[in-house]
C-alpha positions in Angstrom: 88.7 68.6 85.4 89.7 72.2 85.3 89.1 74.2 82.2 92.6 75.1 81.2 94.1 77.5 78.8 94.7 76.2 75.3 97.8 78.3 74.9 101.4 77.7 75.8 102.0 74.0 76.5 98.2 73.7 76.6 97.9 73.9 80.3 100.5 76.2 81.9 102.3 79.5 82.0 106.0 79.6 82.9 108.0 81.5 85.4 111.5 81.0 86.6 111.7 77.5 85.2 108.4 76.4 86.8 105.0 75.9 85.2 101.9 77.3 86.8 98.3 76.2 86.0 96.0 79.0 84.9 92.2 78.5 85.5 89.6 80.1 83.2 86.4 81.2 84.8 86.9 78.6 87.6 84.3 77.3 90.0 85.1 77.3 93.8 86.3 73.7 93.7 88.7 74.4 90.9 90.1 77.3 92.8 90.5 75.2 96.0 92.4 72.6 93.9 95.2 75.1 93.3 96.0 74.5 97.0 96.9 78.1 97.8 94.7 80.8 99.4 96.7 83.5 97.6 95.9 84.2 94.0 96.6 86.6 91.1 94.0 87.3 88.5 93.1 89.2 85.4 89.6 89.8 84.2 89.0 90.7 80.6 85.7 92.4 80.0 85.9 92.0 76.2 85.1 88.3 76.3 84.1 88.1 80.0 87.0 85.7 80.9 88.7 85.6 84.2 92.2 84.1 84.5 93.4 82.9 87.9 96.8 81.5 89.0 99.0 80.9 92.1 100.5 84.1 93.6 103.9 82.6 93.3 103.5 82.5 89.5 104.4 85.3 87.0 103.7 88.9 87.7 100.5 90.1 86.0 102.4 91.7 83.1 104.4 88.6 82.2 101.4 86.4 82.6 99.3 88.6 80.4 101.9 88.4 77.6 101.8 84.6 77.8 98.0 84.3 78.1 97.0 86.7 75.4 100.1 88.3 74.0 98.7 91.5 75.5 100.2 94.7 76.9 98.9 94.8 80.5 99.5 98.5 81.1 97.8 99.6 77.9 94.8 97.2 78.4 94.4 98.6 81.9 94.7 102.1 80.6 92.0 101.4 78.0 89.7 99.9 80.7 89.7 96.4 79.1 91.0 94.5 82.1 90.9 94.4 85.8 94.1 93.1 87.4 94.7 92.2 91.0 95.2 89.9 94.0 92.7 87.9 96.0 92.6 85.6 99.0 90.5 82.6 99.7 90.0 82.4 103.4 86.9 84.5 104.2 84.1 82.6 102.6 83.2 80.3 99.7 85.0 82.4 97.0 88.2 84.5 96.9 88.0 88.2 97.9 89.9 90.9 96.0 92.6 92.4 98.3 94.4 94.8 96.1 94.7 95.9 92.5 97.7 95.7 90.1 98.1 98.7 87.9 95.9 101.2 89.8 97.9 104.1 88.5 97.0 103.3 84.9 93.4 102.7 85.9 93.4 106.2 87.5 94.6 107.6 84.3 91.8 105.8 82.4 89.1 107.1 84.8 90.5 110.7 84.8 91.1 111.0 81.1 88.4 108.8 79.6 84.7 109.3 79.2 83.6 106.7 81.8 82.6 107.1 85.4 83.8 104.9 88.3 80.3 103.4 88.5 80.3 102.5 84.8 83.7 100.9 85.3 82.4 98.8 88.2 79.4 97.8 86.2 81.7 96.6 83.3 83.3 94.1 85.7 80.3 93.2 87.8 80.3 89.7 86.2 83.6 89.0 88.0 81.8 88.8 91.3 80.5 85.3 90.2 84.1 84.0 90.7 85.9 86.6 92.9 84.3 89.1 95.3 85.6 92.4 93.9 82.7 94.5 95.2 84.2 95.3 98.6 87.5 96.4 97.2 86.0 98.6 94.4 83.2 99.9 96.6 85.0 100.8 99.9 86.5 104.0 98.4 87.1 105.7 95.1 90.0 104.2 93.2 91.1 107.8 92.7 91.7 108.2 96.4 95.0 108.0 98.3 93.6 104.9 100.1 94.7 102.8 97.2 98.3 104.0 97.7 98.7 103.0 101.3 100.9 105.0 103.5 102.7 103.9 106.6 106.0 103.7 108.5 108.0 101.0 110.2 111.3 101.0 112.0 113.8 99.2 114.2 116.3 100.6 116.7 118.4 102.4 114.0 116.3 103.3 111.0 112.9 104.6 110.1 111.4 103.6 106.8 108.5 105.5 105.2 106.0 103.8 102.9 104.5 106.0 100.1 105.4 109.2 102.1 104.2 112.7 101.6 106.8 115.3 100.8 106.6 116.6 104.3 107.4 113.2 105.7 110.4 112.9 103.4 111.6 116.3 104.5 111.2 115.2 108.1 113.9 112.5 107.7 116.4 115.3 107.9 118.7 114.1 105.1 119.5 115.7 101.7 120.1 112.2 100.3 117.4 109.6 100.6 117.4 106.1 99.2 114.2 104.5 97.9 113.0 101.1 96.8 109.9 101.2 94.4 108.1 97.9 94.0 105.6 97.6 91.1 104.1 94.4 92.6 102.3 96.4 95.3 102.8 100.0 94.1 104.8 100.9 97.2 107.9 103.0 97.5 110.0 102.6 100.6 112.1 105.7 101.6 114.9 105.9 104.2 118.0 108.0 105.1 120.6 107.2 102.5 123.5 108.1 104.7 122.7 105.5 107.3 121.8 102.4 105.5 122.1 100.8 102.0 119.4 99.3 99.8 120.7 95.8 100.2 120.7 96.1 104.0 117.1 97.2 104.1 116.1 94.6 101.5 117.6 91.8 103.6 116.2 92.9 106.9 112.6 93.4 106.1 110.4 90.5 104.8 107.6 93.1 104.2 109.9 94.5 101.5 111.8 91.6 100.0 108.9 89.1 100.1 111.5 86.3 99.8 113.0 87.6 96.6 116.7 87.7 95.9 118.2 91.2 95.8 120.3 90.5 92.7 117.3 89.3 90.8 114.8 91.8 92.1 115.0 94.2 89.1 113.4 91.4 87.0 110.4 91.5 89.4 109.6 95.2 88.8 111.8 96.7 91.6 113.6 100.0 91.2 116.4 101.1 93.6 117.6 104.7 93.6 118.8 107.8 95.4 116.8 111.0 95.4 117.6 114.6 96.5 115.5 117.8 97.0 115.6 119.9 93.9 113.3 122.8 93.2 111.0 121.9 96.1 110.6 118.3 94.9 112.3 115.0 95.6 114.1 114.0 92.3 115.9 110.7 91.5 119.6 111.5 90.9 121.3 108.1 90.8 121.0 104.3 90.9 123.9 102.1 91.5 122.0 99.1 90.1 121.1 100.8 86.9 124.5 102.4 86.4 126.3 99.0 87.1 124.0 97.2 84.7 124.6 99.7 81.9 128.4 99.4 82.4 128.3 95.7 82.2 125.5 95.0 79.8 124.8 98.3 77.9 121.3 98.3 76.4 120.0 95.2 78.3 117.3 97.2 80.0 114.3 98.7 78.2 114.1 102.2 79.7 111.0 103.0 77.6 109.1 100.3 79.4 110.6 101.4 82.7 109.3 104.9 82.2 105.8 103.4 81.9 106.3 100.7 84.6 107.5 103.3 87.2 105.3 106.2 86.2 103.3 105.8 89.5 106.5 106.6 91.5 106.4 110.2 90.2 103.6 110.7 92.7 106.3 110.6 95.4 109.7 111.0 93.6 110.4 112.3 90.2 112.1 109.4 88.5 111.3 110.4 84.8 114.2 112.8 84.4 116.8 110.3 85.5 115.4 107.3 83.5 115.1 109.5 80.3 118.8 110.0 80.4 119.2 106.4 79.4 116.8 106.5 76.4 
């Protein structure tokens, strides 16, 4: 029988009215019993405990609050935890595909007194359960590789993924719309004069991942408009935020949003706009 968490209903964490089993330092059979190849995980080096659950379950941040009452961003920033996604289809154990919270991990490595090799060594024990070595070893976490860039399009619109300033300038519009998704640390940018956020969201499964547009803000998604100001692209408006504030003033925690979406500043300055709501 699986070794289950002793917290919260003894066996499960909750998300959108459903309960999800969380495994603690699971063996391969226990992972297979989850009956999904796609997994989320958090590894805590302080007690060498790995927590694994179905990818359809809570986002890492919400799960971490339920599991340990912890602040995911702060624990990543302090180097206590490794948070990510893995897939079980390439061998006897899951393989780490991507990280969650790489921006905060970058800050930790850049501002702390630890090297990348020391960080890897701190989490070497996780390889017993999930193969993290390839992901951490293929390139420095500090490199652009971990903020994947790309582009996709149909007959009428071109969408840039994590674009450079030059690529954003090349769109040829002074008003760009963007969708920033904390689940994969990707920002999607397109010509704001030609298409709306809801149209792009509905048209591309790569972006919506089956999520409802009206509920997406709860999943760590930010919709906005940006313009070129002082040689940089700066967020200037957000219909979703402005509507929410009119209808339910004070319902969003903009202090948390400044932290959650800090990584977007790499591409678009969102701080100035969000701070206006503090």
